[in-house]
C-alpha positions as CSV (number, residue, x, y, z in Angstrom):
1,M,-21.1,33.1,-5.7
2,L,-21.8,29.4,-6.5
3,S,-19.9,29.6,-9.8
4,E,-16.9,31.1,-7.9
5,L,-17.0,28.2,-5.5
6,L,-17.2,25.7,-8.3
7,S,-14.3,27.4,-10.1
8,L,-12.2,27.2,-6.9
9,V,-13.1,23.5,-6.3
10,V,-12.1,22.7,-9.9
11,L,-8.8,24.7,-9.6
12,V,-8.0,23.1,-6.3
13,A,-8.8,19.6,-7.6
14,L,-6.6,20.0,-10.6
15,T,-3.8,21.4,-8.5
16,A,-4.0,18.5,-6.0
17,A,-4.1,16.0,-8.9
18,C,-1.0,17.6,-10.3
19,L,0.7,17.4,-7.0
20,L,-0.3,13.7,-6.6
21,V,1.1,12.9,-10.0
22,C,4.4,14.6,-9.1
23,F,4.5,12.7,-5.7
24,E,4.0,9.5,-7.6
25,K,6.7,10.3,-10.2
26,W,9.2,11.4,-7.4
27,G,8.5,8.1,-5.5
28,W,7.1,9.7,-2.4
29,L,3.9,7.7,-2.5
30,R,5.8,4.5,-2.9
31,A,8.0,5.5,0.0
32,W,4.8,6.0,2.0
33,E,3.8,2.4,1.3
34,V,7.2,1.1,2.4
35,W,8.0,3.4,5.3
36,G,4.6,4.7,6.4
37,P,2.8,3.4,9.4
38,R,0.9,0.1,8.9
39,W,-2.3,1.4,10.5
40,F,-2.5,4.2,7.8
41,P,-2.1,2.6,4.4
42,R,-1.8,4.6,1.2
43,C,-5.1,6.0,0.0
44,D,-5.2,8.2,-3.0
45,F,-8.7,9.6,-2.2
46,C,-7.5,10.5,1.3
47,A,-4.3,12.1,0.0
48,G,-6.4,14.1,-2.5
49,F,-8.8,15.1,0.3
50,W,-6.0,16.3,2.6
51,L,-4.2,18.1,-0.2
52,S,-7.5,19.8,-1.3
53,L,-8.3,20.7,2.2
54,T,-4.9,22.3,2.8
55,L,-5.1,24.2,-0.5
56,L,-8.6,25.4,0.3
57,V,-7.7,26.5,3.8
58,V,-4.8,28.5,2.3
59,S,-7.1,30.0,-0.3
60,V,-9.7,31.0,2.2
61,A,-7.1,32.6,4.4
62,L,-5.3,34.4,1.7
63,L,-8.3,35.5,-0.4
64,A,-10.5,36.3,2.7
65,L,-13.3,34.0,1.4
66,P,-16.1,32.7,3.6
67,W,-14.9,29.9,5.9
68,W,-17.5,27.4,4.7
69,W,-15.8,27.2,1.3
70,V,-13.5,24.6,2.8
71,A,-16.4,22.2,2.4
72,G,-15.4,22.0,-1.2
73,A,-12.5,19.7,-0.2
74,L,-14.7,16.5,-0.6
75,P,-15.9,17.1,-4.1
76,A,-12.4,18.4,-5.0
77,A,-10.9,15.1,-3.7
78,A,-13.3,13.0,-5.8
79,L,-12.5,15.2,-8.9
80,C,-8.8,14.9,-8.1
81,R,-9.0,11.1,-8.0
82,F,-11.0,11.0,-11.3
83,V,-8.7,13.4,-13.1
84,G,-5.5,12.0,-11.8
85,G,-6.5,8.4,-12.8
86,F,-5.7,7.0,-9.4
87,Q,-7.4,3.7,-9.0
88,R,-6.4,2.5,-5.5
């Protein structure tokens, strides 16, 4: 069970990193810096966390996994930031 959770965290982190790279390439992250609210600046770790959390919630709902697997969003966010090479 722990190996399945680790596999899901790695898969979610790589998917979130891929999405963040796409968002950077498409200019969405730059647009957030320009048009986003001043009280919520761009944070790649936060973006990785929220993407990972969303992906994990969808995975838990679709695959009927235990609800506590969404706790994997935090290590997935750290792995996403490391893999994606985001240094902000």
